[in-house]
LOMAR-852029 format. One line per field, with one value per residue: residue number from 1; x, y, z of N, C-alpha, C in turn; residue in one letter. Coordinates in steps of 0.001 Angstrom, whole numbers. Example, Ala and Ser with C-alpha at 12.3 -4.5 7.8 and 13.67 -1.06 7.14 Angstrom:
<nodes>
resi	1 2
nX	13190 12850
nY	-5690 -2250
nZ	7800 7080
caX	12300 13670
caY	-4500 -1060
caZ	7800 7140
cX	13200 12900
cY	-3300 30
cZ	7800 7870
resn	A S
</nodes>
This chain:
<nodes>
resi	1 2 3 4 5 6 7 8 9 10 11 12 13 14 15 16 17 18 19 20 21 22 23 24 25 26 27 28 29 30 31 32 33 34 35 36 37 38 39 40 41 42 43 44 45 46 47 48 49 50 51 52 53 54 55 56 57 58 59 60 61 62 63 64 65 66 67 68 69 70 71 72 73 74 75 76 77 78 79 80 81 82 83 84 85 86 87 88 89 90 91 92 93 94 95 96 97 98 99 100 101 102 103 104 105 106 107 108 109 110
nX	-7173 -4515 -3813 -1296 -190 2079 4081 3542 2860 201 -2647 -5560 -7325 -6839 -8003 -10616 -13627 -14757 -12864 -11440 -13201 -13947 -14960 -13257 -10797 -8609 -6188 -4852 -2623 -1472 731 3213 2460 550 -1819 -4630 -6922 -8722 -9573 -12522 -13540 -14057 -16355 -15261 -12471 -9461 -6764 -5340 -3124 -2031 85 2659 1576 -236 -2209 -4404 -6512 -8844 -11876 -14437 -17021 -16168 -14431 -15619 -17594 -20597 -23493 -22305 -22470 -24997 -24842 -23526 -23465 -23558 -22195 -21605 -20643 -18043 -14634 -12167 -8951 -6373 -4869 -2792 -1454 584 3346 1841 74 -1560 -3002 -3131 -6142 -7644 -10832 -13742 -15786 -14613 -13510 -16059 -17124 -15303 -15120 -13585 -11046 -7682 -5200 -3794 -1676 -218
nY	16543 14371 10843 8837 5696 4399 1781 -397 -3073 -3639 -5359 -6436 -8222 -7720 -5341 -3634 -3056 -320 1271 3485 5313 7980 11164 13294 12600 14109 13610 10540 8220 5197 3946 1607 -893 -3970 -4069 -5256 -4384 -1404 806 1489 4904 8023 10614 13188 12980 14053 13640 10449 7980 5192 3980 1640 -935 -4054 -3865 -4860 -3935 -1193 -660 1181 1080 72 2142 4576 6802 5754 6903 8944 9630 10472 12892 14459 17289 18672 20336 18504 16362 13961 14663 13990 14834 14058 11273 8409 5731 4410 1757 -253 -3277 -2086 -1431 1126 1899 4295 3610 5098 5726 6404 8814 10107 9830 11254 14326 16400 15612 16059 15045 11733 9219 6883
nZ	-24627 -24609 -25423 -25064 -25937 -26995 -28244 -26339 -26712 -27192 -28008 -29907 -28675 -25930 -25197 -24246 -26104 -26346 -25038 -25919 -26717 -25847 -25250 -24435 -25435 -27624 -29029 -30088 -29524 -30803 -31776 -32872 -31879 -31393 -32845 -34858 -35823 -36299 -33715 -31892 -32043 -30558 -31814 -31467 -31719 -32975 -34045 -34896 -34427 -35600 -36785 -37644 -36788 -36984 -38808 -41412 -43132 -43736 -42540 -43423 -41879 -39440 -38333 -38651 -36572 -34883 -36395 -37594 -40374 -40543 -39371 -41170 -42122 -39665 -36732 -34961 -35999 -36986 -35944 -36943 -38206 -38790 -39785 -39208 -40652 -41654 -42048 -41588 -42959 -44961 -48116 -50667 -52497 -50371 -48860 -50182 -48573 -46078 -46423 -46728 -44277 -42540 -42963 -42366 -42505 -43320 -43728 -44443 -43758 -45291
caX	-6346 -3768 -3514 -158 244 2879 5231 3055 2490 -1322 -3394 -6986 -7918 -6606 -8487 -12075 -14057 -14985 -12106 -10889 -14414 -14042 -15040 -12319 -9609 -8398 -5174 -4874 -1313 -1319 1834 4287 1792 180 -3219 -4948 -8164 -8799 -10428 -13656 -13090 -15031 -16454 -14537 -11047 -8927 -5731 -5183 -1761 -1887 1292 3486 760 -414 -3748 -4390 -7498 -9458 -13226 -15188 -18123 -15600 -13726 -16689 -18473 -22015 -24391 -21467 -22983 -26304 -24506 -22656 -23535 -23737 -21005 -21298 -20032 -16677 -13680 -10818 -8162 -5187 -4886 -1628 -1694 1857 3845 844 -76 -2705 -2669 -4145 -6720 -8447 -12240 -14321 -16710 -13794 -13519 -17376 -17355 -14484 -14992 -12567 -9689 -6584 -4068 -3831 -465 -185
caY	15672 13325 9690 8181 4423 3916 825 -1157 -4398 -3608 -6298 -6095 -9130 -7330 -3932 -3518 -2456 1102 1929 4807 6110 9066 12629 14055 12326 14719 12992 9169 7518 3782 3483 638 -2056 -5268 -3980 -5627 -3714 45 690 2391 6088 9174 11673 14274 12715 14857 13016 9162 7537 3799 3598 353 -2113 -5228 -3690 -5168 -3130 -82 -764 2423 875 62 3295 5739 6598 5577 8188 10036 10173 11190 14315 15153 18673 19071 20568 17440 15385 13623 15756 13581 15717 13475 9800 7941 4131 3867 690 -1554 -3971 -1572 -948 2129 3153 4443 3603 6408 5959 6753 10221 10670 10040 12174 15323 17482 14863 16862 14138 10382 8795 5308
caZ	-23789 -25427 -24648 -25638 -25498 -28115 -27722 -25200 -27114 -27197 -29142 -29872 -27687 -24503 -25053 -24366 -27463 -26339 -24180 -26477 -27248 -24840 -26010 -23870 -26073 -29016 -29820 -29597 -30128 -30448 -32641 -32572 -30914 -32065 -33145 -36185 -36273 -35742 -32541 -31807 -31482 -30426 -32913 -31209 -31784 -34028 -34389 -34643 -34840 -35700 -37497 -37299 -36050 -37889 -39381 -42787 -44045 -43187 -42964 -42887 -40896 -38124 -37763 -38614 -35304 -35092 -36739 -38241 -41777 -40340 -38753 -42006 -42014 -38204 -36064 -34003 -36890 -36685 -36061 -37272 -39148 -39118 -39543 -39757 -40854 -42194 -41262 -41483 -43982 -45867 -49427 -51163 -52111 -48966 -49192 -50438 -47394 -45064 -46654 -46566 -42850 -42025 -43887 -41949 -42585 -43935 -44025 -44263 -43903 -45483
cX	-5761 -3609 -2369 225 1078 3765 4740 2741 919 -1856 -4910 -7773 -7663 -7202 -10012 -12652 -14276 -14054 -11595 -12036 -14801 -14014 -13929 -10863 -9568 -7291 -4912 -3788 -1323 -330 2622 3592 1437 -1221 -3525 -6094 -8019 -9889 -11600 -13237 -14291 -15118 -15656 -13096 -10607 -7682 -5627 -4002 -1935 -900 1889 2734 667 -1903 -3428 -5393 -8206 -11006 -14017 -16283 -17486 -15035 -14610 -17576 -19835 -22824 -23579 -21955 -24369 -26090 -23448 -22425 -23720 -22427 -20719 -20644 -18644 -15643 -12303 -10172 -7055 -5204 -3548 -1711 -340 2494 3043 925 -1285 -2100 -3662 -5117 -7469 -9958 -12875 -15146 -15919 -13769 -14856 -17551 -16594 -14160 -14112 -11099 -8856 -5446 -4243 -2405 -488 1243
cY	14642 12062 8990 6737 3682 2760 -17 -2415 -4631 -4542 -6073 -7077 -8699 -6029 -4148 -2769 -842 1741 3281 5621 7054 10439 13481 13933 13300 14265 11591 8472 6174 3259 2383 -478 -3143 -5152 -4493 -5173 -2169 44 1632 3792 7161 10033 12856 14043 13480 14197 11575 8652 5948 3120 2407 -460 -3162 -5038 -3886 -4395 -2150 -328 297 2379 712 1245 4484 5737 6398 6801 9252 10579 10833 12640 14805 16626 19403 19280 19544 16146 15002 14609 15351 14380 15103 12060 9217 6377 3627 2791 -408 -2360 -3421 -1045 152 1392 3106 4376 4805 6903 6547 8297 10820 10771 10969 13423 16401 16874 15723 16006 12616 9912 7313 4756
cZ	-24898 -24696 -25510 -25105 -26604 -27432 -26605 -25575 -27069 -28275 -28919 -28887 -26239 -24239 -25256 -25394 -27443 -25511 -24654 -26936 -26205 -25591 -25472 -24513 -27496 -29755 -29314 -30361 -29838 -31464 -32162 -31500 -31906 -32639 -34615 -36528 -35683 -34700 -32645 -31357 -31250 -31609 -32663 -31370 -33076 -34674 -33993 -35258 -34612 -36421 -36807 -36234 -36968 -38509 -41016 -43655 -43177 -43625 -42493 -41881 -39597 -37662 -37779 -37283 -35755 -35225 -37368 -39533 -41623 -39944 -39790 -42025 -40734 -37708 -35228 -34780 -36560 -36902 -36613 -38363 -39510 -38972 -40028 -39623 -41361 -41344 -40916 -42676 -45076 -47106 -49885 -52182 -50860 -49441 -49117 -49130 -46252 -45326 -46584 -45106 -42240 -42897 -43612 -42070 -43621 -44430 -43577 -44724 -44015 -45787
resn	M S L R L N R N K L A N G G I P K N V F N L S S I L D L Q L S H N L L T E I P V I S S G L E H L H L D H N K I K S V N S S D I C P P G A L D D Y F D E K G P R L R Y L R L D G N E I K P P I P R E L M M C F R L L R A I V I
</nodes>
């Protein structure tokens, strides 16, 4: 299932913390909003679009699903393959822990 909430002026203060942590969401699009933090996501999410928000940094402990590093060699580990962060205030490099968490990640757009 895809959930597209682009261009809705969403901000962190108005969104419950675990609202996007649903195993049925495979593609989450939150582009062109007012987010300052990366929301909690499900380990089953495959595509995450957070471009053109107000995010300043990527904290691996915030984005990596709980227990993800414990399941590193398990099929139940995080499924994220595509992460889009361009149009934010993030500067490279991407934290190494992020790559360790999402071992199936094929593309990060900054």
